[in-house]
C-alpha positions as CSV (number, residue, x, y, z in Angstrom):
1,M,0.4,-9.5,-6.3
2,F,-0.3,-8.8,-2.7
3,N,-1.7,-5.0,-3.9
4,E,-4.2,-6.4,-5.9
5,T,-5.8,-8.9,-3.8
6,T,-8.4,-9.0,-1.3
7,G,-8.2,-11.6,0.5
8,P,-4.7,-14.2,1.7
9,L,-3.3,-16.0,-0.6
10,R,-1.7,-19.5,-0.4
11,A,2.0,-20.3,-1.7
12,K,0.3,-22.3,-4.4
13,D,-1.8,-19.3,-5.7
14,V,1.7,-17.0,-5.8
15,C,3.8,-20.2,-7.9
16,Q,0.9,-20.1,-10.4
17,S,1.0,-16.2,-10.7
18,L,4.6,-16.0,-10.8
19,G,3.8,-18.7,-13.9
20,H,6.1,-21.6,-12.0
21,E,4.9,-25.5,-12.6
22,L,2.8,-26.2,-9.4
23,L,5.7,-28.8,-8.6
24,P,6.1,-29.6,-4.9
25,K,9.9,-28.0,-5.3
26,N,8.5,-24.6,-6.5
27,V,5.6,-24.7,-4.1
28,K,7.9,-25.4,-1.1
29,G,10.4,-22.7,-2.3
30,V,7.7,-19.7,-2.8
31,R,6.3,-20.8,0.7
32,A,10.0,-20.6,2.3
33,K,10.3,-17.1,0.5
34,L,6.5,-15.9,1.9
35,K,8.0,-16.8,5.3
36,H,11.2,-14.9,4.8
37,L,8.7,-12.0,4.3
38,V,6.9,-12.8,7.5
39,K,9.7,-12.8,9.4
40,L,10.8,-9.3,7.4
41,G,7.4,-7.7,8.8
42,I,6.6,-7.5,5.1
43,L,3.6,-9.8,5.0
44,T,1.5,-11.6,7.8
45,E,0.5,-15.5,7.9
46,A,-3.1,-15.2,8.7
47,D,-3.9,-18.6,9.3
48,T,-1.0,-21.7,8.4
49,G,-0.4,-21.4,4.8
50,N,-2.5,-18.2,3.9
51,F,-0.3,-14.7,3.5
52,T,-1.8,-11.3,3.8
53,R,0.1,-8.1,3.3
54,K,0.7,-6.1,6.8
55,Q,-1.9,-3.4,7.0
């Protein structure tokens, strides 16, 4: 999904794209996974809550 977008994505956008319901528990789970990918160096967090692919 991050390869196909030009700008940063929020956890809510990723949740919708994966077909999950927009429940707080689902969005929080996706956000936690995105933050883990930031720690692994795969993604970067441009602003608070805005995730992009590392260049």
